[in-house]
MDAnalysis code that builds the backbone (N, CA, C; Angstrom):
import MDAnalysis as mda
import numpy as np

u = mda.Universe.empty(408, n_residues=136, atom_resindex=np.repeat(np.arange(136), 3), trajectory=True)
u.add_TopologyAttr("name", ["N", "CA", "C"] * 136)
u.add_TopologyAttr("resid", np.arange(1, 137))
u.add_TopologyAttr("resname", ["UNK", "UNK", "UNK", "UNK", "UNK", "UNK", "UNK", "UNK", "UNK", "UNK", "UNK", "UNK", "UNK", "UNK", "UNK", "UNK", "UNK", "UNK", "UNK", "UNK", "UNK", "UNK", "UNK", "UNK", "UNK", "UNK", "UNK", "UNK", "UNK", "UNK", "UNK", "UNK", "UNK", "UNK", "UNK", "UNK", "UNK", "UNK", "UNK", "UNK", "UNK", "UNK", "UNK", "UNK", "UNK", "UNK", "UNK", "UNK", "UNK", "UNK", "UNK", "UNK", "UNK", "UNK", "UNK", "UNK", "UNK", "UNK", "UNK", "UNK", "UNK", "UNK", "UNK", "UNK", "UNK", "UNK", "UNK", "UNK", "UNK", "UNK", "UNK", "UNK", "UNK", "UNK", "UNK", "UNK", "UNK", "UNK", "UNK", "UNK", "UNK", "UNK", "UNK", "UNK", "UNK", "UNK", "UNK", "UNK", "UNK", "UNK", "UNK", "UNK", "UNK", "UNK", "UNK", "UNK", "UNK", "UNK", "UNK", "UNK", "UNK", "UNK", "UNK", "UNK", "UNK", "UNK", "UNK", "UNK", "UNK", "UNK", "UNK", "UNK", "UNK", "UNK", "UNK", "UNK", "UNK", "UNK", "UNK", "UNK", "UNK", "UNK", "UNK", "UNK", "UNK", "UNK", "UNK", "UNK", "UNK", "UNK", "UNK", "UNK", "UNK", "UNK", "UNK", "UNK"])
u.atoms.positions = np.array([
    [27.325, 12.688, 16.811],
    [26.304, 13.668, 16.158],
    [27.635, 14.856, 15.660],
    [27.384, 15.217, 14.341],
    [28.012, 16.238, 13.905],
    [27.322, 17.295, 13.820],
    [27.940, 18.362, 14.282],
    [26.577, 19.597, 14.441],
    [27.768, 20.660, 13.492],
    [26.764, 21.937, 13.075],
    [27.062, 22.566, 12.362],
    [27.640, 24.478, 13.817],
    [28.005, 25.153, 12.788],
    [28.367, 26.300, 13.883],
    [26.483, 26.867, 13.836],
    [25.439, 26.682, 13.344],
    [24.162, 26.710, 13.304],
    [23.188, 25.893, 14.683],
    [23.739, 24.808, 14.689],
    [22.959, 24.473, 15.474],
    [22.466, 23.201, 14.725],
    [22.539, 23.117, 13.211],
    [21.847, 21.938, 12.360],
    [22.847, 20.827, 12.661],
    [22.032, 19.593, 12.637],
    [23.183, 18.633, 12.747],
    [22.629, 17.102, 12.005],
    [23.902, 16.445, 11.875],
    [23.446, 15.550, 11.048],
    [23.708, 14.310, 11.630],
    [22.582, 13.198, 12.137],
    [22.842, 11.915, 13.139],
    [22.584, 10.522, 12.505],
    [23.471, 9.914, 12.530],
    [23.407, 8.621, 12.074],
    [22.657, 8.038, 12.872],
    [21.896, 7.084, 12.228],
    [20.477, 6.027, 12.957],
    [21.357, 5.501, 13.896],
    [22.595, 4.975, 13.744],
    [23.293, 3.826, 14.142],
    [24.019, 4.459, 15.397],
    [24.013, 6.148, 15.337],
    [24.359, 6.717, 16.330],
    [22.943, 6.960, 17.623],
    [22.093, 6.319, 17.776],
    [20.700, 6.663, 18.622],
    [20.600, 5.191, 19.246],
    [20.774, 4.985, 20.092],
    [20.068, 3.783, 20.931],
    [18.760, 3.527, 20.922],
    [18.126, 2.473, 19.826],
    [17.066, 2.167, 20.113],
    [15.953, 0.951, 21.364],
    [15.358, 1.830, 21.785],
    [14.807, 0.963, 23.318],
    [13.407, -0.029, 22.759],
    [13.319, -0.880, 23.234],
    [11.901, -1.979, 22.904],
    [10.936, -0.959, 23.613],
    [10.016, -1.268, 22.507],
    [8.251, -0.098, 22.899],
    [7.366, -0.977, 23.728],
    [7.136, -0.143, 24.511],
    [6.150, -0.889, 25.417],
    [4.961, -1.116, 24.838],
    [4.765, -2.494, 25.473],
    [3.383, -2.740, 25.232],
    [3.460, -3.735, 23.891],
    [4.393, -3.455, 23.013],
    [4.747, -4.318, 21.850],
    [6.028, -5.190, 21.947],
    [5.658, -5.994, 20.915],
    [6.655, -7.421, 20.740],
    [7.379, -6.816, 19.350],
    [8.590, -7.152, 19.639],
    [9.813, -7.304, 18.501],
    [9.924, -5.747, 17.725],
    [9.467, -4.714, 18.674],
    [9.806, -3.704, 18.319],
    [10.710, -2.587, 19.012],
    [11.522, -1.962, 18.383],
    [12.723, -0.771, 19.026],
    [12.067, 0.635, 18.291],
    [12.755, 1.881, 19.340],
    [12.542, 2.787, 18.971],
    [13.420, 4.126, 19.555],
    [13.940, 4.866, 18.885],
    [15.208, 5.906, 19.097],
    [14.770, 7.045, 18.563],
    [14.896, 7.805, 19.602],
    [14.375, 9.407, 18.738],
    [15.706, 10.152, 18.063],
    [15.658, 9.935, 16.872],
    [16.820, 11.016, 16.107],
    [16.921, 11.997, 16.391],
    [15.952, 12.811, 16.324],
    [15.950, 14.339, 16.131],
    [14.785, 14.791, 16.954],
    [14.987, 15.523, 18.186],
    [14.152, 15.978, 19.501],
    [14.927, 17.320, 19.967],
    [14.257, 17.681, 21.175],
    [15.004, 18.603, 21.985],
    [16.342, 18.442, 22.318],
    [16.381, 17.007, 22.588],
    [17.985, 16.281, 22.762],
    [18.643, 17.127, 21.879],
    [18.746, 17.299, 20.591],
    [19.314, 17.898, 19.455],
    [18.969, 19.118, 18.996],
    [18.423, 19.574, 20.214],
    [18.158, 21.428, 19.572],
    [16.644, 21.812, 19.020],
    [16.216, 20.664, 18.480],
    [14.671, 20.992, 17.961],
    [13.840, 21.359, 18.519],
    [12.915, 22.439, 18.595],
    [12.000, 22.384, 19.421],
    [10.624, 22.327, 19.094],
    [10.332, 22.240, 18.053],
    [9.007, 22.171, 17.627],
    [8.664, 20.565, 17.194],
    [9.223, 19.598, 16.748],
    [9.025, 18.341, 16.629],
    [9.721, 17.455, 16.561],
    [9.778, 16.059, 16.769],
    [10.587, 14.721, 17.006],
    [10.580, 13.635, 16.113],
    [11.786, 13.544, 15.508],
    [11.402, 12.406, 14.389],
    [12.076, 11.081, 15.092],
    [11.298, 10.131, 15.233],
    [11.995, 8.869, 16.169],
    [11.881, 8.091, 14.710],
    [13.235, 7.099, 14.985],
    [13.353, 5.826, 14.178],
    [12.569, 4.427, 15.004],
    [11.240, 3.672, 14.037],
    [11.208, 2.509, 14.452],
    [11.592, 1.499, 13.562],
    [12.183, 0.243, 14.361],
    [12.816, -0.651, 14.009],
    [12.099, -2.154, 14.367],
    [10.741, -2.424, 13.401],
    [10.464, -3.842, 13.903],
    [10.897, -5.179, 12.924],
    [11.184, -6.119, 14.410],
    [11.653, -7.656, 13.832],
    [10.636, -8.201, 13.157],
    [10.988, -9.540, 12.485],
    [10.566, -10.114, 12.014],
    [9.540, -10.564, 12.775],
    [8.060, -10.917, 12.708],
    [6.787, -10.894, 13.649],
    [6.479, -9.952, 14.713],
    [7.114, -8.532, 14.491],
    [6.935, -7.565, 15.428],
    [5.563, -7.168, 15.552],
    [4.718, -6.577, 16.298],
    [3.274, -5.933, 16.803],
    [3.782, -5.535, 17.584],
    [3.043, -3.699, 17.139],
    [2.774, -2.868, 18.059],
    [1.047, -2.949, 18.127],
    [0.494, -2.870, 19.618],
    [-0.926, -3.038, 18.968],
    [-1.812, -2.087, 18.638],
    [-3.200, -2.032, 18.696],
    [-4.024, -0.659, 18.058],
    [-4.213, 0.135, 19.084],
    [-3.868, 1.568, 19.005],
    [-3.820, 2.498, 19.994],
    [-4.426, 3.613, 18.641],
    [-4.644, 4.612, 19.385],
    [-4.721, 6.089, 19.185],
    [-4.214, 7.152, 19.873],
    [-3.783, 8.497, 19.113],
    [-3.590, 9.496, 20.134],
    [-4.283, 10.600, 19.478],
    [-5.497, 11.103, 20.809],
    [-6.689, 11.837, 20.527],
    [-6.617, 13.188, 19.530],
    [-5.091, 13.960, 20.576],
    [-4.729, 14.808, 20.097],
    [-3.770, 15.347, 19.080],
    [-2.869, 13.994, 18.328],
    [-1.602, 14.039, 17.903],
    [-1.937, 13.442, 16.700],
    [-1.182, 14.278, 15.644],
    [-0.995, 13.584, 14.461],
    [0.268, 13.034, 14.333],
    [0.405, 12.117, 13.264],
    [1.970, 11.394, 13.048],
    [2.107, 11.762, 11.659],
    [3.041, 11.988, 10.876],
    [3.461, 11.726, 9.947],
    [4.744, 10.570, 9.723],
    [4.755, 9.653, 8.297],
    [5.347, 8.465, 8.916],
    [6.106, 8.233, 7.307],
    [7.326, 7.618, 7.259],
    [7.822, 7.084, 6.300],
    [8.580, 5.959, 6.126],
    [8.071, 5.100, 5.194],
    [9.233, 3.681, 5.060],
    [10.379, 4.003, 4.869],
    [11.501, 3.399, 5.597],
    [12.780, 3.433, 5.043],
    [13.130, 2.131, 4.949],
    [12.956, 0.909, 5.190],
    [13.161, -0.385, 4.539],
    [12.407, -1.214, 4.928],
    [12.100, -2.162, 3.877],
    [11.147, -3.200, 4.580],
    [9.862, -3.198, 4.112],
    [9.141, -4.212, 4.623],
    [7.766, -4.049, 4.228],
    [7.040, -4.407, 5.309],
    [5.566, -3.865, 5.829],
    [4.883, -3.882, 7.038],
    [3.605, -4.085, 6.408],
    [2.469, -4.365, 7.461],
    [1.226, -4.173, 7.352],
    [1.071, -3.212, 8.259],
    [0.208, -2.248, 8.403],
    [0.058, -1.041, 8.645],
    [-2.038, -1.017, 8.796],
    [-2.640, -1.132, 10.092],
    [-3.971, -0.840, 9.978],
    [-4.392, 0.697, 10.280],
    [-5.496, 1.027, 9.702],
    [-5.309, 2.633, 9.783],
    [-7.236, 2.532, 10.026],
    [-7.750, 2.982, 11.269],
    [-8.890, 2.538, 11.426],
    [-9.309, 1.305, 11.244],
    [-10.616, 1.130, 9.878],
    [-11.355, 0.254, 9.588],
    [-10.162, -0.745, 8.463],
    [-9.041, 0.624, 8.128],
    [-8.340, -0.136, 6.744],
    [-7.090, -0.909, 6.968],
    [-6.724, -1.652, 6.237],
    [-5.634, -2.579, 6.442],
    [-4.520, -2.118, 5.323],
    [-3.684, -2.362, 5.045],
    [-2.901, -1.565, 4.553],
    [-1.018, -2.170, 4.377],
    [-0.752, -2.885, 3.286],
    [0.720, -3.355, 3.516],
    [1.709, -1.585, 2.513],
    [2.422, -1.494, 3.431],
    [3.236, -0.144, 3.077],
    [4.731, -1.093, 3.217],
    [5.046, -0.413, 1.831],
    [6.524, -0.580, 1.792],
    [7.820, 0.415, 1.729],
    [9.393, 0.331, 1.662],
    [9.913, 1.423, 1.843],
    [9.741, 2.457, 1.021],
    [9.662, 3.900, 1.169],
    [9.686, 4.985, 0.415],
    [8.214, 5.430, 0.412],
    [7.316, 4.394, 0.838],
    [5.481, 4.938, 1.300],
    [5.721, 5.877, 2.648],
    [5.158, 6.960, 2.372],
    [4.629, 7.807, 3.021],
    [3.371, 7.495, 3.517],
    [3.263, 7.915, 5.027],
    [1.663, 7.679, 5.660],
    [1.307, 8.845, 6.477],
    [-0.088, 9.291, 6.642],
    [-0.077, 10.455, 7.542],
    [-1.305, 9.832, 8.347],
    [-1.115, 9.731, 9.118],
    [-2.239, 9.055, 10.485],
    [-2.754, 10.284, 11.255],
    [-3.878, 11.130, 11.098],
    [-4.455, 12.199, 11.723],
    [-4.678, 11.864, 13.409],
    [-4.731, 13.024, 14.012],
    [-5.120, 12.894, 15.062],
    [-6.180, 12.156, 15.353],
    [-6.485, 11.024, 16.415],
    [-7.572, 10.137, 16.502],
    [-7.567, 8.737, 15.828],
    [-6.686, 8.446, 14.857],
    [-6.839, 7.976, 13.744],
    [-6.459, 6.527, 14.679],
    [-7.013, 5.249, 14.810],
    [-6.311, 4.196, 15.547],
    [-5.542, 3.617, 14.296],
    [-4.552, 3.212, 14.944],
    [-3.047, 2.619, 13.934],
    [-2.651, 1.491, 14.873],
    [-2.462, 0.511, 14.144],
    [-1.092, -0.520, 14.509],
    [-0.602, -0.728, 13.620],
    [0.871, -1.644, 14.003],
    [1.712, -2.276, 12.592],
    [2.408, -3.582, 13.106],
    [2.572, -4.511, 12.292],
    [2.876, -5.930, 12.017],
    [3.810, -6.206, 11.212],
    [4.891, -6.821, 11.314],
    [5.791, -7.119, 10.520],
    [5.642, -8.911, 10.267],
    [5.026, -9.101, 8.802],
    [4.573, -10.447, 8.902],
    [5.981, -10.923, 7.956],
    [6.811, -10.001, 7.818],
    [7.924, -10.778, 6.664],
    [9.354, -11.314, 7.350],
    [9.993, -11.624, 6.683],
    [11.432, -12.461, 7.516],
    [12.169, -11.663, 7.335],
    [12.297, -10.155, 7.111],
    [13.435, -8.843, 7.412],
    [12.614, -8.142, 8.024],
    [13.825, -7.465, 8.349],
    [13.022, -6.152, 9.417],
    [12.820, -5.095, 8.471],
    [11.752, -4.321, 9.307],
    [10.994, -3.215, 8.586],
    [11.277, -1.758, 9.197],
    [11.415, -1.235, 8.709],
    [11.793, 0.161, 9.395],
    [11.250, 1.502, 8.857],
    [10.896, 2.412, 9.643],
    [10.043, 3.796, 9.315],
    [10.469, 5.009, 10.155],
    [9.875, 5.976, 9.802],
    [10.479, 7.281, 10.469],
    [9.294, 7.483, 11.178],
    [9.133, 8.659, 12.167],
    [7.812, 9.181, 12.691],
    [8.052, 10.065, 13.076],
    [7.543, 11.527, 12.551],
    [7.860, 12.862, 13.048],
    [6.206, 13.301, 13.543],
    [6.281, 13.727, 14.785],
    [5.130, 13.982, 15.610],
    [5.779, 15.261, 16.360],
    [4.510, 15.954, 16.787],
    [5.056, 17.786, 17.319],
    [5.628, 17.111, 18.954],
    [6.620, 18.056, 19.707],
    [6.774, 18.020, 20.468],
    [5.846, 18.654, 21.249],
    [4.998, 18.151, 22.018],
    [4.175, 18.494, 22.898],
    [4.128, 17.582, 24.225],
    [3.751, 18.633, 25.332],
    [3.552, 17.869, 26.571],
    [2.318, 16.749, 26.558],
    [1.158, 17.478, 25.524],
    [-0.115, 16.614, 25.766],
    [-0.092, 15.558, 24.762],
    [1.019, 14.629, 24.401],
    [1.226, 13.392, 24.001],
    [0.333, 12.227, 25.296],
    [-1.185, 11.993, 24.574],
    [-1.629, 11.067, 25.036],
    [-1.846, 9.709, 23.895],
    [-1.461, 8.776, 24.527],
    [-1.986, 7.031, 23.907],
    [-3.106, 6.467, 25.032],
    [-4.073, 5.953, 23.694],
    [-5.241, 5.326, 24.266],
    [-4.772, 3.957, 23.436],
    [-4.621, 3.026, 24.653],
    [-4.696, 1.591, 24.121],
    [-6.050, 1.304, 23.337],
    [-5.876, 0.416, 22.704],
    [-7.281, 0.018, 22.171],
    [-7.337, -2.201, 22.174],
    [-6.150, -2.073, 22.293],
    [-6.171, -3.926, 22.509],
    [-4.893, -3.668, 23.515],
    [-5.068, -5.342, 23.458],
    [-4.120, -6.032, 24.716],
    [-2.869, -6.256, 24.250],
    [-1.445, -5.748, 24.988],
    [0.027, -5.901, 24.504],
    [-0.393, -7.608, 23.881],
    [0.146, -7.771, 22.697],
    [0.395, -9.293, 22.128],
    [1.301, -10.385, 22.867],
    [1.330, -11.723, 22.944],
    [1.912, -12.549, 23.611],
    [3.512, -11.902, 22.908],
    [4.719, -12.191, 24.323],
    [5.843, -11.862, 24.538],
    [6.202, -10.163, 24.122],
    [5.232, -9.360, 24.522],
    [5.181, -7.955, 24.527],
    [6.171, -7.361, 25.131],
    [7.298, -6.507, 25.155],
    [7.665, -6.046, 26.183],
    [6.866, -4.994, 27.381],
    [7.127, -5.404, 28.256],
    [5.693, -4.177, 29.697],
    [7.015, -3.450, 30.104],
    [7.998, -3.818, 30.318],
    [8.846, -2.948, 31.318],
    [7.987, -1.685, 31.438],
])
């Protein structure tokens, strides 16, 4: 990580360890920017979904998400709507919006997810983990 004298930083994605996403199959997540890098208000996370990956339906009652597809394509469920999103698409998930992710392609998909830095982060799972999910 390269920092400037003002605390600003440039973090290459490969410099961040991506760990398996709990309750998901084939999904990894790493924090690119957050309190560990000196950012007090927001956390930017990088998700990588392998072919066949799935993050089951869930919602966050009080937390919104802003997301940007960086690479590839995936299917995204937003409440009752199902959308295919591709590199360059931006997604807004308001607090309470049920959502799920699935990579139905043969290539990895990658997106960034920005959330507020708050101790009130709560996840309500709406479906069981898919077969082969990481339960660690």
